[in-house]
Structures are given as structure tokens and as C-alpha cells.
C-alpha positions as CSV (number, residue, x, y, z in Angstrom):
1,M,8.9,26.3,-6.1
2,L,9.5,23.1,-3.9
3,N,5.9,21.9,-1.6
4,F,8.0,20.4,0.9
5,Q,3.9,20.3,2.5
6,K,3.4,17.9,0.1
7,I,6.0,15.7,0.6
8,E,4.5,15.4,3.8
9,K,1.8,14.2,3.0
10,L,2.3,11.6,0.7
11,L,4.6,10.2,4.5
12,L,1.6,10.6,6.4
13,E,-1.9,8.6,3.8
14,N,1.2,6.6,3.0
15,K,1.6,5.2,6.7
16,V,5.0,5.7,5.9
17,P,7.5,6.5,8.5
18,K,10.1,9.1,7.8
19,N,13.4,7.0,9.0
20,E,12.3,4.1,6.7
21,F,11.7,6.1,3.7
22,A,14.9,8.3,3.9
23,A,16.6,4.4,3.9
24,K,14.8,3.6,1.3
25,I,16.4,6.5,-1.4
26,G,19.3,6.7,-0.1
27,V,19.4,9.9,2.6
28,S,20.1,10.6,6.1
29,E,17.5,11.7,8.5
30,Q,19.1,15.3,8.8
31,W,18.2,15.6,5.6
32,L,15.6,14.6,5.2
33,H,14.1,16.0,7.7
34,K,16.0,19.2,6.9
35,V,13.9,18.9,3.0
36,L,10.6,19.3,5.1
37,H,11.4,21.9,6.9
38,G,12.4,24.4,4.2
39,E,16.0,24.4,5.2
40,I,16.8,22.5,2.1
41,K,15.8,24.6,-0.7
42,N,16.9,22.9,-3.6
43,P,17.3,19.2,-2.8
44,G,18.6,18.2,-6.3
45,V,16.5,16.8,-9.1
46,D,17.6,13.5,-8.6
47,K,16.7,13.4,-5.5
48,M,13.5,14.1,-6.3
49,E,13.6,12.5,-8.6
50,L,14.1,9.9,-6.5
51,I,11.1,10.3,-4.6
52,A,8.6,10.9,-7.5
53,D,9.7,7.7,-7.7
54,F,9.0,6.0,-5.0
55,F,5.2,7.8,-4.5
56,E,5.3,7.2,-8.1
57,L,4.2,10.1,-9.3
58,P,5.1,12.8,-12.1
59,I,8.4,15.2,-10.4
60,D,5.8,18.0,-11.5
61,Y,3.8,16.7,-8.6
62,F,6.4,19.1,-6.0
63,F,6.9,22.8,-7.7
64,D,4.4,24.8,-7.6
65,R,5.5,26.4,-10.4
66,F,2.5,26.3,-13.0
67,S,0.8,28.9,-14.7
68,S,-2.0,26.9,-15.9
69,G,-3.0,26.6,-11.4
70,L,-2.6,23.1,-11.7
71,V,-3.9,21.7,-8.6
72,E,-4.0,18.0,-7.1
73,E,-6.6,17.4,-8.1
74,E,-5.1,17.5,-11.8
75,F,-3.3,14.5,-10.8
76,V,-6.1,12.3,-10.3
77,P,-6.9,10.8,-13.3
78,Y,-3.7,10.0,-13.5
79,N,-3.7,7.9,-10.5
80,K,-6.9,6.2,-11.6
81,A,-4.8,5.0,-14.2
82,K,-2.6,3.6,-12.3
83,I,-5.0,1.8,-10.3
84,Q,-6.9,0.6,-13.3
85,Y,-3.8,-0.8,-15.1
86,L,-3.4,-2.5,-11.9
87,E,-6.3,-3.5,-11.6
88,N,-5.7,-5.7,-14.3
89,I,-2.8,-7.2,-13.8
90,I,-3.9,-8.9,-11.1
91,E,-7.4,-9.5,-12.9
92,E,-4.7,-11.6,-15.2
93,K,-2.1,-12.5,-13.0
94,E,-5.4,-14.7,-11.5
95,R,-7.0,-15.8,-14.0
96,T,-3.3,-17.5,-15.1
97,I,-3.4,-18.7,-11.7
98,R,-6.7,-20.1,-11.9
99,I,-5.9,-22.5,-15.2
100,L,-2.3,-23.5,-13.6
101,S,-4.1,-25.4,-11.1
102,K,-6.5,-27.2,-13.3
103,K,-4.5,-28.1,-15.5
104,M,-1.9,-29.4,-12.3
105,R,-5.6,-31.6,-10.6
């Protein structure tokens, strides 16, 4: 079952206004309101993919259907690995910029 509260929580944590979020995933504010308040029980896989992609999370994050007792904290390693990967990219880009700056002098 879709856990609407997780979407709301992510919006708050990331300081994303609901109207901006709706526009970025291509839905109306009314549709988003209905989803967040449980009026739409099945928003569709295509919309859930857009939501998951927006927050860069696996689509399963938004569903409470795990018999193994999977909880949000189990996504922490996933997020930490992603952060480390992005930090490495930034570090490499900064190194490249320093090298190019020295060559231009």
C-alpha cells in the first residue's frame, strides 16, 4: 500500500513547495493534494516513477508492502553510497579545474 506520508515528509525535508513539485512531475496541484490526502489510492506506476525519480529513491520506498519489515533506515546505506559517489565526482571536477587553471597561467 502506498504510504502518502512519505511523499509529504520528503517535500518538507527537502523544502520543496507542493506547487513546484507538482509542476516538475507534470501533475496538477489538485491531483497532488488528492494523493497526499489518500483520496487517490492508486496514482499509477508512471506517476510513482516520476515521484521516485524526483527524490532519487527506489519506487519501493513509497510502499508499505515489505514482509521482511524493511524500514526507512535500511535506505540509509543506499543514500550514503550515493552521496559518496557524488562527492567523488565533485572532487574530481575540482581537481580538473585546478589543473586547467594552472595551464592557463
